[in-house]
MOPAC internal coordinates of N, CA, C and O (Angstrom, degrees):
PM7 1SCF
backbone

  N    0.0000 0     0.00 0     0.00 0    0    0    0
  C    1.4469 1     0.00 0     0.00 0    1    0    0
  C    1.5207 1   110.17 1     0.00 0    2    1    0
  O    1.2310 1   120.12 1   -44.65 1    3    2    1
  N    1.3221 1   117.38 1   135.35 1    3    2    1
  C    1.4585 1   123.00 1  -174.84 1    5    3    2
  C    1.5288 1   111.42 1   -83.00 1    6    5    3
  O    1.2310 1   121.66 1   -36.25 1    7    6    5
  N    1.3394 1   114.44 1   143.75 1    7    6    5
  C    1.4587 1   121.65 1   176.43 1    9    7    6
  C    1.5326 1   110.69 1   -93.89 1   10    9    7
  O    1.2310 1   120.50 1  -174.68 1   11   10    9
  N    1.2997 1   116.64 1     5.32 1   11   10    9
  C    1.4655 1   123.13 1  -177.49 1   13   11   10
  C    1.5299 1   110.40 1   -62.09 1   14   13   11
  O    1.2310 1   120.51 1   -44.04 1   15   14   13
  N    1.3116 1   116.64 1   135.96 1   15   14   13
  C    1.4685 1   121.48 1   178.93 1   17   15   14
  C    1.5284 1   110.05 1   -65.84 1   18   17   15
  O    1.2310 1   120.41 1   -42.74 1   19   18   17
  N    1.3109 1   116.81 1   137.26 1   19   18   17
  C    1.4543 1   122.99 1   177.29 1   21   19   18
  C    1.5378 1   109.27 1  -114.01 1   22   21   19
  O    1.2310 1   120.24 1   -70.99 1   23   22   21
  N    1.3386 1   117.15 1   109.01 1   23   22   21
  C    1.4663 1   120.22 1   179.91 1   25   23   22
  C    1.5295 1   111.58 1   -61.45 1   26   25   23
  O    1.2310 1   120.40 1   -33.35 1   27   26   25
  N    1.3022 1   116.84 1   146.65 1   27   26   25
  C    1.4600 1   122.10 1   174.85 1   29   27   26
  C    1.5268 1   108.78 1  -119.50 1   30   29   27
  O    1.2310 1   120.49 1   -22.26 1   31   30   29
  N    1.3087 1   116.66 1   157.74 1   31   30   29
  C    1.4684 1   120.72 1   177.44 1   33   31   30
  C    1.5263 1   110.75 1   -60.73 1   34   33   31
  O    1.2310 1   120.71 1   142.10 1   35   34   33
  N    1.3258 1   116.26 1   -37.90 1   35   34   33
  C    1.4623 1   120.55 1   179.85 1   37   35   34
  C    1.5324 1   111.49 1   -63.54 1   38   37   35
  O    1.2310 1   120.67 1   136.44 1   39   38   37
  N    1.3242 1   116.32 1   -43.56 1   39   38   37
  C    1.4595 1   120.29 1   179.73 1   41   39   38
  C    1.5258 1   110.83 1   -70.36 1   42   41   39
  O    1.2310 1   119.90 1   142.88 1   43   42   41
  N    1.3273 1   117.80 1   -37.12 1   43   42   41
  C    1.4651 1   120.61 1   175.25 1   45   43   42
  C    1.5279 1   110.30 1   -58.09 1   46   45   43
  O    1.2310 1   120.62 1   135.24 1   47   46   45
  N    1.3323 1   116.42 1   -44.76 1   47   46   45
  C    1.4538 1   120.38 1  -179.36 1   49   47   46
  C    1.5394 1   111.10 1   -66.57 1   50   49   47
  O    1.2310 1   120.34 1   139.55 1   51   50   49
  N    1.3239 1   116.95 1   -40.45 1   51   50   49
  C    1.4659 1   121.25 1   179.21 1   53   51   50
  C    1.5257 1   110.46 1   -61.38 1   54   53   51
  O    1.2310 1   120.36 1   134.13 1   55   54   53
  N    1.3207 1   116.93 1   -45.87 1   55   54   53
  C    1.4664 1   121.07 1   179.44 1   57   55   54
  C    1.5290 1   110.06 1   -65.46 1   58   57   55
  O    1.2310 1   120.10 1   138.54 1   59   58   57
  N    1.3240 1   117.42 1   -41.46 1   59   58   57
  C    1.4644 1   121.30 1   176.82 1   61   59   58
  C    1.5207 1   110.23 1   -57.52 1   62   61   59
  O    1.2310 1   120.13 1   132.88 1   63   62   61
  N    1.3191 1   117.36 1   -47.12 1   63   62   61
  C    1.4629 1   121.77 1  -179.64 1   65   63   62
  C    1.5271 1   111.46 1   -62.05 1   66   65   63
  O    1.2310 1   120.73 1   138.32 1   67   66   65
  N    1.3200 1   116.22 1   -41.68 1   67   66   65
  C    1.4691 1   119.91 1   179.11 1   69   67   66
  C    1.5310 1   111.47 1   -65.45 1   70   69   67
  O    1.2310 1   120.27 1   136.94 1   71   70   69
  N    1.3259 1   117.09 1   -43.06 1   71   70   69
  C    1.4585 1   121.02 1   178.41 1   73   71   70
  C    1.5320 1   109.74 1   -62.28 1   74   73   71
  O    1.2310 1   120.22 1   135.21 1   75   74   73
  N    1.3367 1   117.19 1   -44.79 1   75   74   73
  C    1.4563 1   121.30 1  -179.64 1   77   75   74
  C    1.5267 1   112.01 1   -59.98 1   78   77   75
  O    1.2310 1   120.80 1   147.76 1   79   78   77
  N    1.3158 1   116.07 1   -32.24 1   79   78   77
  C    1.4646 1   119.18 1  -179.29 1   81   79   78
  C    1.5286 1   112.31 1   -83.83 1   82   81   79
  O    1.2310 1   120.50 1   179.13 1   83   82   81
  N    1.3278 1   116.66 1    -0.87 1   83   82   81
  C    1.4617 1   120.60 1   175.98 1   85   83   82
  C    1.5247 1   114.71 1    90.77 1   86   85   83
  O    1.2310 1   120.06 1  -166.59 1   87   86   85
  N    1.3089 1   117.48 1    13.41 1   87   86   85
  C    1.4608 1   121.23 1  -178.42 1   89   87   86
  C    1.5294 1   110.13 1   -71.96 1   90   89   87
  O    1.2310 1   119.78 1   -52.91 1   91   90   89
  N    1.3334 1   118.02 1   127.09 1   91   90   89
  C    1.4699 1   120.97 1   178.28 1   93   91   90
  C    1.5340 1   111.57 1   -64.43 1   94   93   91
  O    1.2310 1   121.07 1   -26.20 1   95   94   93
  N    1.3279 1   115.57 1   153.80 1   95   94   93
  C    1.4656 1   121.31 1  -176.21 1   97   95   94
  C    1.5298 1   112.36 1   -58.52 1   98   97   95
  O    1.2310 1   119.92 1   141.77 1   99   98   97
  N    1.3206 1   117.75 1   -38.23 1   99   98   97
  C    1.4654 1   118.36 1  -177.71 1  101   99   98
  C    1.5305 1   111.47 1   -67.62 1  102  101   99
  O    1.2310 1   119.66 1   151.13 1  103  102  101
  N    1.3283 1   118.24 1   -28.87 1  103  102  101
  C    1.4559 1   121.09 1   176.66 1  105  103  102
  C    1.5339 1   109.72 1   -78.51 1  106  105  103
  O    1.2310 1   120.65 1   140.65 1  107  106  105
  N    1.3384 1   116.36 1   -39.35 1  107  106  105
  C    1.4643 1   119.80 1   174.38 1  109  107  106
  C    1.5249 1   108.97 1   -55.31 1  110  109  107
  O    1.2310 1   120.73 1   137.26 1  111  110  109
  N    1.3213 1   116.22 1   -42.74 1  111  110  109
  C    1.4576 1   121.64 1   179.61 1  113  111  110
  C    1.5312 1   111.13 1   -57.11 1  114  113  111
  O    1.2310 1   120.42 1   136.35 1  115  114  113
  N    1.3127 1   116.81 1   -43.65 1  115  114  113
  C    1.4599 1   120.81 1   178.61 1  117  115  114
  C    1.5281 1   111.40 1   -66.24 1  118  117  115
  O    1.2310 1   120.60 1   136.89 1  119  118  117
  N    1.3294 1   116.46 1   -43.11 1  119  118  117
  C    1.4624 1   121.06 1  -177.11 1  121  119  118
  C    1.5277 1   112.07 1   -64.11 1  122  121  119
  O    1.2310 1   120.70 1   133.17 1  123  122  121
  N    1.3228 1   116.26 1   -46.83 1  123  122  121
  C    1.4763 1   119.78 1  -176.75 1  125  123  122
  C    1.5275 1   112.88 1   -90.65 1  126  125  123
  O    1.2310 1   121.10 1   178.78 1  127  126  125
  N    1.3269 1   115.50 1    -1.22 1  127  126  125
  C    1.4615 1   122.48 1   176.57 1  129  127  126
  C    1.5229 1   113.19 1    58.69 1  130  129  127
  O    1.2310 1   121.67 1  -133.41 1  131  130  129
  N    1.3470 1   114.40 1    46.59 1  131  130  129
  C    1.4668 1   121.94 1   172.91 1  133  131  130
  C    1.5226 1   106.99 1  -132.10 1  134  133  131
  O    1.2310 1   120.22 1   -32.28 1  135  134  133
  N    1.3224 1   117.19 1   147.72 1  135  134  133
  C    1.4625 1   117.99 1   177.59 1  137  135  134
  C    1.5322 1   109.61 1   -72.88 1  138  137  135
  O    1.2310 1   120.91 1   -21.11 1  139  138  137
  N    1.3356 1   115.87 1   158.89 1  139  138  137
  C    1.4608 1   120.82 1  -175.34 1  141  139  138
  C    1.5259 1   112.36 1   -63.10 1  142  141  139
  O    1.2310 1   120.06 1   149.70 1  143  142  141
  N    1.3322 1   117.49 1   -30.30 1  143  142  141
  C    1.4688 1   119.85 1   177.80 1  145  143  142
  C    1.5320 1   110.66 1   -64.23 1  146  145  143
  O    1.2310 1   120.38 1   138.36 1  147  146  145
  N    1.3160 1   116.88 1   -41.64 1  147  146  145
  C    1.4727 1   120.91 1   179.14 1  149  147  146
  C    1.5206 1   110.04 1   -66.13 1  150  149  147
  O    1.2310 1   120.87 1   137.21 1  151  150  149
  N    1.3148 1   115.94 1   -42.79 1  151  150  149
  C    1.4722 1   119.49 1   178.56 1  153  151  150
  C    1.5206 1   110.29 1   -62.00 1  154  153  151
  O    1.2310 1   120.80 1   133.97 1  155  154  153
  N    1.3267 1   116.07 1   -46.03 1  155  154  153
  C    1.4643 1   120.08 1  -179.89 1  157  155  154
  C    1.5306 1   111.54 1   -62.23 1  158  157  155
  O    1.2310 1   120.28 1   140.16 1  159  158  157
  N    1.3142 1   117.07 1   -39.84 1  159  158  157
  C    1.4635 1   121.58 1  -178.09 1  161  159  158
  C    1.5242 1   112.59 1   -70.57 1  162  161  159
  O    1.2310 1   120.31 1   133.50 1  163  162  161
  N    1.3225 1   117.01 1   -46.50 1  163  162  161
  C    1.4639 1   120.58 1  -171.27 1  165  163  162
  C    1.5249 1   115.42 1   -97.61 1  166  165  163
  O    1.2310 1   120.41 1   166.42 1  167  166  165
  N    1.3294 1   116.81 1   -13.58 1  167  166  165
  C    1.4715 1   119.82 1  -175.45 1  169  167  166
  C    1.5253 1   111.02 1  -128.58 1  170  169  167
  O    1.2310 1   120.92 1  -147.40 1  171  170  169
  N    1.3300 1   115.85 1    32.60 1  171  170  169
  C    1.4619 1   121.17 1  -178.26 1  173  171  170
  C    1.5248 1   111.67 1   -58.30 1  174  173  171
  O    1.2310 1   120.22 1   134.90 1  175  174  173
  N    1.3204 1   117.19 1   -45.10 1  175  174  173
  C    1.4631 1   120.48 1  -178.44 1  177  175  174
  C    1.5276 1   110.71 1   -59.49 1  178  177  175
  O    1.2310 1   120.30 1   135.69 1  179  178  177
  N    1.3250 1   117.04 1   -44.31 1  179  178  177
  C    1.4508 1   120.79 1  -179.68 1  181  179  178
  C    1.5317 1   110.69 1   -63.82 1  182  181  179
  O    1.2310 1   120.68 1   137.81 1  183  182  181
  N    1.3221 1   116.31 1   -42.19 1  183  182  181
  C    1.4666 1   120.57 1   179.80 1  185  183  182
  C    1.5184 1   111.92 1   -63.83 1  186  185  183
  O    1.2310 1   120.81 1   142.53 1  187  186  185
  N    1.3300 1   116.06 1   -37.47 1  187  186  185
  C    1.4637 1   120.59 1  -175.41 1  189  187  186
  C    1.5250 1   112.73 1   -82.24 1  190  189  187
  O    1.2310 1   119.86 1   142.85 1  191  190  189
  N    1.3275 1   117.87 1   -37.15 1  191  190  189
  C    1.4626 1   119.34 1  -169.51 1  193  191  190
  C    1.5238 1   116.36 1  -106.61 1  194  193  191
  O    1.2310 1   119.33 1   162.24 1  195  194  193
  N    1.3241 1   118.89 1   -17.76 1  195  194  193
  C    1.4706 1   121.04 1  -171.69 1  197  195  194
  C    1.5223 1   112.91 1   -58.60 1  198  197  195
  O    1.2310 1   120.18 1   131.06 1  199  198  197
  N    1.3193 1   117.27 1   -48.94 1  199  198  197
  C    1.4676 1   119.08 1  -177.57 1  201  199  198
  C    1.5240 1   110.80 1   -67.64 1  202  201  199
  O    1.2310 1   119.95 1   142.06 1  203  202  201
  N    1.3156 1   117.70 1   -37.94 1  203  202  201
  C    1.4744 1   120.25 1   179.61 1  205  203  202
  C    1.5267 1   111.49 1   -63.87 1  206  205  203
  O    1.2310 1   120.18 1   140.31 1  207  206  205
  N    1.3275 1   117.26 1   -39.69 1  207  206  205
  C    1.4699 1   118.47 1   178.70 1  209  207  206
  C    1.5198 1   110.90 1   -69.70 1  210  209  207
  O    1.2310 1   119.95 1   145.75 1  211  210  209
  N    1.3227 1   117.70 1   -34.25 1  211  210  209
  C    1.4665 1   120.37 1   176.40 1  213  211  210
  C    1.5320 1   110.38 1   -65.34 1  214  213  211
  O    1.2310 1   120.55 1   135.38 1  215  214  213
  N    1.3257 1   116.56 1   -44.62 1  215  214  213
  C    1.4647 1   120.96 1   179.18 1  217  215  214
  C    1.5272 1   110.14 1   -63.44 1  218  217  215
  O    1.2310 1   120.61 1   140.93 1  219  218  217
  N    1.3200 1   116.44 1   -39.07 1  219  218  217
  C    1.4603 1   120.44 1   177.92 1  221  219  218
  C    1.5315 1   110.23 1   -60.81 1  222  221  219
  O    1.2310 1   120.29 1   132.42 1  223  222  221
  N    1.2998 1   117.05 1   -47.58 1  223  222  221
  C    1.4780 1   121.07 1  -178.16 1  225  223  222
  C    1.5277 1   111.19 1   -63.88 1  226  225  223
  O    1.2310 1   120.62 1   135.83 1  227  226  225
  N    1.3248 1   116.41 1   -44.17 1  227  226  225
  C    1.4664 1   119.94 1   179.41 1  229  227  226
  C    1.5197 1   110.28 1   -68.21 1  230  229  227
  O    1.2310 1   120.49 1   139.60 1  231  230  229
  N    1.3282 1   116.66 1   -40.40 1  231  230  229
  C    1.4600 1   120.78 1   177.37 1  233  231  230
  C    1.5128 1   112.41 1   -59.05 1  234  233  231
  O    1.2310 1   120.47 1   138.28 1  235  234  233
  N    1.3241 1   116.71 1   -41.72 1  235  234  233
  C    1.4673 1   120.57 1   177.58 1  237  235  234
  C    1.5251 1   110.84 1   -62.35 1  238  237  235
  O    1.2310 1   120.71 1   140.89 1  239  238  237
  N    1.3265 1   116.24 1   -39.11 1  239  238  237
  C    1.4605 1   120.67 1   179.00 1  241  239  238
  C    1.5255 1   110.79 1   -65.86 1  242  241  239
  O    1.2310 1   120.65 1   133.38 1  243  242  241
  N    1.3333 1   116.37 1   -46.62 1  243  242  241
  C    1.4735 1   120.00 1   178.72 1  245  243  242
  C    1.5214 1   109.67 1   -60.77 1  246  245  243
  O    1.2310 1   120.29 1   135.79 1  247  246  245
  N    1.3120 1   117.04 1   -44.21 1  247  246  245
  C    1.4645 1   121.57 1   179.57 1  249  247  246
  C    1.5302 1   110.49 1   -58.94 1  250  249  247
  O    1.2310 1   120.25 1   132.90 1  251  250  249
  N    1.3340 1   117.12 1   -47.10 1  251  250  249
  C    1.4613 1   120.46 1  -179.22 1  253  251  250
  C    1.5294 1   111.03 1   -65.14 1  254  253  251
  O    1.2310 1   120.35 1   139.51 1  255  254  253
  N    1.3226 1   116.94 1   -40.49 1  255  254  253
  C    1.4670 1   120.53 1   177.37 1  257  255  254
  C    1.5357 1   110.18 1   -62.42 1  258  257  255
  O    1.2310 1   120.60 1   140.21 1  259  258  257
  N    1.3257 1   116.47 1   -39.79 1  259  258  257
  C    1.4652 1   120.28 1   177.96 1  261  259  258
  C    1.5273 1   110.57 1   -62.41 1  262  261  259
  O    1.2310 1   120.54 1   135.70 1  263  262  261
  N    1.3246 1   116.58 1   -44.30 1  263  262  261
  C    1.4672 1   120.25 1   178.02 1  265  263  262
  C    1.5262 1   111.88 1   -63.87 1  266  265  263
  O    1.2310 1   121.05 1   148.45 1  267  266  265
  N    1.3336 1   115.60 1   -31.55 1  267  266  265
  C    1.4665 1   120.33 1  -179.90 1  269  267  266
  C    1.5280 1   112.53 1   -79.86 1  270  269  267
  O    1.2310 1   120.45 1   179.30 1  271  270  269
  N    1.3478 1   116.74 1    -0.70 1  271  270  269
  C    1.4607 1   119.81 1   173.98 1  273  271  270
  C    1.5117 1   116.19 1   103.69 1  274  273  271
  O    1.2310 1   119.70 1  -174.81 1  275  274  273
  N    1.3385 1   118.17 1     5.19 1  275  274  273
  C    1.4613 1   119.67 1   178.77 1  277  275  274
  C    1.5201 1   109.43 1   -72.49 1  278  277  275
  O    1.2310 1   120.58 1   -65.16 1  279  278  277
  N    1.3366 1   116.50 1   114.84 1  279  278  277
  C    1.4633 1   122.30 1  -172.98 1  281  279  278
  C    1.5270 1   111.80 1   -64.16 1  282  281  279
  O    1.2310 1   119.91 1   139.54 1  283  282  281
  N    1.3292 1   117.78 1   -40.46 1  283  282  281
  C    1.4723 1   120.20 1   179.66 1  285  283  282
  C    1.5330 1   111.02 1   -64.09 1  286  285  283
  O    1.2310 1   120.72 1   139.71 1  287  286  285
  N    1.3139 1   116.23 1   -40.29 1  287  286  285
  C    1.4656 1   120.02 1   178.44 1  289  287  286
  C    1.5348 1   110.58 1   -67.12 1  290  289  287
  O    1.2310 1   120.57 1   142.00 1  291  290  289
  N    1.3251 1   116.52 1   -38.00 1  291  290  289
  C    1.4646 1   120.18 1   177.10 1  293  291  290
  C    1.5275 1   110.28 1   -61.86 1  294  293  291
  O    1.2310 1   120.59 1   133.56 1  295  294  293
  N    1.3424 1   116.47 1   -46.44 1  295  294  293
  C    1.4638 1   120.62 1  -179.41 1  297  295  294
  C    1.5241 1   110.75 1   -63.21 1  298  297  295
  O    1.2310 1   120.74 1   134.72 1  299  298  297
  N    1.3237 1   116.19 1   -45.28 1  299  298  297
  C    1.4611 1   119.83 1   179.79 1  301  299  298
  C    1.5233 1   110.80 1   -60.53 1  302  301  299
  O    1.2310 1   120.71 1   134.39 1  303  302  301
  N    1.3128 1   116.24 1   -45.61 1  303  302  301
  C    1.4641 1   120.11 1  -178.86 1  305  303  302
  C    1.5380 1   110.73 1   -61.01 1  306  305  303
  O    1.2310 1   120.66 1   132.64 1  307  306  305
  N    1.3185 1   116.34 1   -47.36 1  307  306  305
  C    1.4669 1   118.63 1  -178.31 1  309  307  306
  C    1.5328 1   112.10 1   -67.17 1  310  309  307
  O    1.2310 1   120.05 1   143.22 1  311  310  309
  N    1.3359 1   117.52 1   -36.78 1  311  310  309
  C    1.4660 1   120.40 1   178.42 1  313  311  310
  C    1.5284 1   111.43 1   -64.50 1  314  313  311
  O    1.2310 1   120.55 1   142.99 1  315  314  313
  N    1.3336 1   116.55 1   -37.01 1  315  314  313
  C    1.4626 1   118.90 1  -175.22 1  317  315  314
  C    1.5171 1   113.91 1   -94.59 1  318  317  315
  O    1.2310 1   119.90 1   154.07 1  319  318  317
  N    1.3285 1   117.79 1   -25.93 1  319  318  317
  C    1.4587 1   120.56 1  -174.75 1  321  319  318
  C    1.5276 1   114.04 1  -116.38 1  322  321  319
  O    1.2310 1   120.20 1   166.55 1  323  322  321
  N    1.3134 1   117.22 1   -13.45 1  323  322  321
  C    1.4562 1   119.46 1  -173.16 1  325  323  322
  C    1.5157 1   116.51 1   -97.96 1  326  325  323
  O    1.2310 1   120.17 1  -173.16 1  327  326  325
  N    1.3238 1   117.28 1     6.84 1  327  326  325
  C    1.4616 1   121.00 1  -176.46 1  329  327  326
  C    1.5256 1   112.28 1   -57.43 1  330  329  327
  O    1.2310 1   120.40 1   138.04 1  331  330  329
  N    1.3169 1   116.83 1   -41.96 1  331  330  329
  C    1.4756 1   120.71 1  -178.61 1  333  331  330
  C    1.5268 1   112.42 1   -67.88 1  334  333  331
  O    1.2310 1   121.00 1   168.56 1  335  334  333
  N    1.3246 1   115.69 1   -11.44 1  335  334  333
  C    1.4651 1   120.70 1  -179.29 1  337  335  334
  C    1.5219 1   112.03 1  -112.48 1  338  337  335
  O    1.2310 1   120.61 1  -162.55 1  339  338  337
  N    1.3295 1   116.44 1    17.45 1  339  338  337
  C    1.4547 1   120.77 1   174.71 1  341  339  338
  C    1.5139 1   115.49 1    91.95 1  342  341  339
  O    1.2310 1   119.59 1  -177.29 1  343  342  341
  N    1.3120 1   118.39 1     2.71 1  343  342  341
  C    1.4638 1   120.81 1   178.00 1  345  343  342
  C    1.5242 1   108.53 1   -86.16 1  346  345  343
  O    1.2310 1   121.05 1   -91.25 1  347  346  345
  N    1.3251 1   115.59 1    88.75 1  347  346  345
  C    1.4514 1   121.73 1  -177.13 1  349  347  346
  C    1.5236 1   108.20 1  -121.26 1  350  349  347
  O    1.2310 1   120.46 1   -51.11 1  351  350  349
  N    1.3071 1   116.73 1   128.89 1  351  350  349
  C    1.4505 1   120.93 1   177.35 1  353  351  350
  C    1.5126 1   108.33 1   -79.22 1  354  353  351
  O    1.2310 1   120.82 1   -54.17 1  355  354  353
  N    1.3061 1   116.03 1   125.83 1  355  354  353
  C    1.4546 1   121.18 1  -178.61 1  357  355  354
  C    1.5204 1   109.47 1  -115.83 1  358  357  355
  O    1.2310 1   121.68 1   -36.42 1  359  358  357
  N    1.3165 1   114.39 1   143.58 1  359  358  357
  C    1.4536 1   120.81 1   174.59 1  361  359  358
  C    1.5208 1   106.72 1  -112.35 1  362  361  359
  O    1.2310 1   120.69 1   -57.92 1  363  362  361
  N    1.3052 1   116.29 1   122.08 1  363  362  361
  C    1.4634 1   121.44 1  -177.17 1  365  363  362
  C    1.5117 1   108.55 1  -117.49 1  366  365  363
  O    1.2310 1   121.03 1   -48.53 1  367  366  365
  N    1.3228 1   115.63 1   131.47 1  367  366  365
  C    1.4607 1   121.28 1   174.02 1  369  367  366
  C    1.5192 1   106.63 1  -109.72 1  370  369  367
  O    1.2310 1   121.01 1   -60.52 1  371  370  369
  N    1.3124 1   115.67 1   119.48 1  371  370  369
  C    1.4580 1   120.40 1   179.66 1  373  371  370
  C    1.5195 1   109.44 1  -103.39 1  374  373  371
  O    1.2310 1   121.06 1   -44.43 1  375  374  373
  N    1.2945 1   115.57 1   135.57 1  375  374  373
  C    1.4726 1   120.11 1   175.05 1  377  375  374
  C    1.5119 1   108.33 1  -122.52 1  378  377  375
  O    1.2310 1   121.00 1   -30.38 1  379  378  377
  N    1.3484 1   115.68 1   149.62 1  379  378  377
  C    1.4534 1   119.31 1  -176.06 1  381  379  378
  C    1.5071 1   113.18 1  -115.46 1  382  381  379
  O    1.2310 1   120.28 1   158.62 1  383  382  381
  N    1.3350 1   117.07 1   -21.38 1  383  382  381
  C    1.4617 1   117.43 1  -178.43 1  385  383  382
  C    1.5281 1   110.70 1  -153.60 1  386  385  383
  O    1.2310 1   121.33 1    -6.24 1  387  386  385
  N    1.3103 1   115.07 1   173.76 1  387  386  385
  C    1.4586 1   121.56 1  -176.33 1  389  387  386
  C    1.5227 1   111.76 1   -64.05 1  390  389  387
  O    1.2310 1   119.87 1   147.42 1  391  390  389
  N    1.3378 1   117.85 1   -32.58 1  391  390  389
  C    1.4639 1   120.32 1   179.23 1  393  391  390
  C    1.5203 1   111.06 1   -63.01 1  394  393  391
  O    1.2310 1   120.58 1   137.82 1  395  394  393
  N    1.3302 1   116.49 1   -42.18 1  395  394  393
  C    1.4583 1   120.71 1   178.52 1  397  395  394
  C    1.5227 1   111.23 1   -65.34 1  398  397  395
  O    1.2310 1   120.40 1   141.15 1  399  398  397
  N    1.3252 1   116.83 1   -38.85 1  399  398  397
  C    1.4686 1   121.22 1   177.94 1  401  399  398
  C    1.5251 1   109.46 1   -63.39 1  402  401  399
  O    1.2310 1   120.47 1   134.86 1  403  402  401
  N    1.3360 1   116.72 1   -45.14 1  403  402  401
  C    1.4661 1   120.05 1   178.83 1  405  403  402
  C    1.5264 1   110.41 1   -62.08 1  406  405  403
  O    1.2310 1   120.29 1   138.05 1  407  406  405
  N    1.3208 1   117.04 1   -41.95 1  407  406  405
  C    1.4642 1   121.11 1   179.47 1  409  407  406
  C    1.5349 1   110.88 1   -61.48 1  410  409  407
  O    1.2310 1   120.38 1   137.26 1  411  410  409
  N    1.3380 1   116.89 1   -42.74 1  411  410  409
  C    1.4606 1   120.72 1   177.27 1  413  411  410
  C    1.5285 1   111.60 1   -63.29 1  414  413  411
  O    1.2310 1   120.52 1   136.27 1  415  414  413
  N    1.3172 1   116.62 1   -43.73 1  415  414  413
  C    1.4708 1   120.81 1   178.81 1  417  415  414
  C    1.5261 1   110.83 1   -62.32 1  418  417  415
  O    1.2310 1   120.44 1   138.58 1  419  418  417
  N    1.3417 1   116.76 1   -41.42 1  419  418  417
  C    1.4742 1   120.50 1   177.70 1  421  419  418
  C    1.5253 1   110.85 1   -62.93 1  422  421  419
  O    1.2310 1   120.60 1   138.13 1  423  422  421
  N    1.3303 1   116.46 1   -41.87 1  423  422  421
  C    1.4679 1   120.78 1   178.63 1  425  423  422
  C    1.5231 1   110.58 1   -62.87 1  426  425  423
  O    1.2310 1   120.48 1   136.80 1  427  426  425
  N    1.3144 1   116.69 1   -43.20 1  427  426  425
  C    1.4792 1   121.04 1   178.33 1  429  427  426
  C    1.5206 1   110.09 1   -62.30 1  430  429  427
  O    1.2310 1   120.05 1   135.33 1  431  430  429
  N    1.3293 1   117.51 1   -44.67 1  431  430  429
  C    1.4611 1   121.72 1   179.10 1  433  431  430
  C    1.5216 1   110.77 1   -60.92 1  434  433  431
  O    1.2310 1   120.50 1   134.86 1  435  434  433
  N    1.3427 1   116.65 1   -45.14 1  435  434  433
  C    1.4657 1   120.51 1   178.31 1  437  435  434
  C    1.5283 1   111.17 1   -59.70 1  438  437  435
  O    1.2310 1   120.65 1   135.66 1  439  438  437
  N    1.3438 1   116.37 1   -44.34 1  439  438  437
  C    1.4640 1   120.21 1   179.86 1  441  439  438
  C    1.5266 1   111.35 1   -64.51 1  442  441  439
  O    1.2310 1   120.65 1   139.09 1  443  442  441
  N    1.3321 1   116.37 1   -40.91 1  443  442  441
  C    1.4698 1   119.84 1   178.49 1  445  443  442
  C    1.5280 1   110.91 1   -62.98 1  446  445  443
  O    1.2310 1   120.34 1   139.01 1  447  446  445
  N    1.3292 1   116.96 1   -40.99 1  447  446  445
  C    1.4626 1   120.20 1   179.02 1  449  447  446
  C    1.5322 1   110.68 1   -66.45 1  450  449  447
  O    1.2310 1   120.52 1   138.17 1  451  450  449
  N    1.3314 1   116.60 1   -41.83 1  451  450  449
  C    1.4657 1   120.08 1   177.77 1  453  451  450
  C    1.5217 1   110.22 1   -62.98 1  454  453  451
  O    1.2310 1   120.57 1   138.18 1  455  454  453
  N    1.3232 1   116.51 1   -41.82 1  455  454  453
  C    1.4599 1   120.62 1   179.53 1  457  455  454
  C    1.5245 1   110.28 1   -60.17 1  458  457  455
  O    1.2310 1   120.33 1   136.15 1  459  458  457
  N    1.3171 1   116.98 1   -43.85 1  459  458  457
  C    1.4634 1   121.03 1  -179.35 1  461  459  458
  C    1.5230 1   111.64 1   -66.64 1  462  461  459
  O    1.2310 1   120.26 1   145.64 1  463  462  461
  N    1.3474 1   117.11 1   -34.36 1  463  462  461
  C    1.4630 1   121.08 1   177.20 1  465  463  462
  C    1.5186 1   111.18 1   -68.42 1  466  465  463
  O    1.2310 1   120.86 1   138.79 1  467  466  465
  N    1.3437 1   115.96 1   -41.21 1  467  466  465
  C    1.4586 1   120.52 1  -176.15 1  469  467  466
  C    1.5213 1   112.90 1   -73.68 1  470  469  467
  O    1.2310 1   120.27 1   156.52 1  471  470  469
  N    1.3058 1   117.10 1   -23.48 1  471  470  469
  C    1.4599 1   120.60 1  -177.18 1  473  471  470
  C    1.4947 1   108.09 1  -123.39 1  474  473  471
  O    1.2310 1   120.10 1   180.00 1  475  474  473

């Protein structure tokens, strides 16, 4: 009798759900109580395609909501898909006088010093 792992539809679905939710393979291994080599060997399709199919389904929903007039969905779609067509989100900092420039420089210096302390 073989000790070879036999995939089940239930386990395939469980692994698919875990991958879709962003769970790393080593944690999936702990949850389903299989080593990562077994998961990689027997559930390659689920590991490779699960997140892409989830993104596809959600993307279709966002797209349809955008077409239906949902402003947030329209903005999200253009921010993520419209870059090649000139839809680029820009952040502009306007300054009006030397005091504001000095204040910004001081803030940047403070942040740089904090960053160096923390790391």
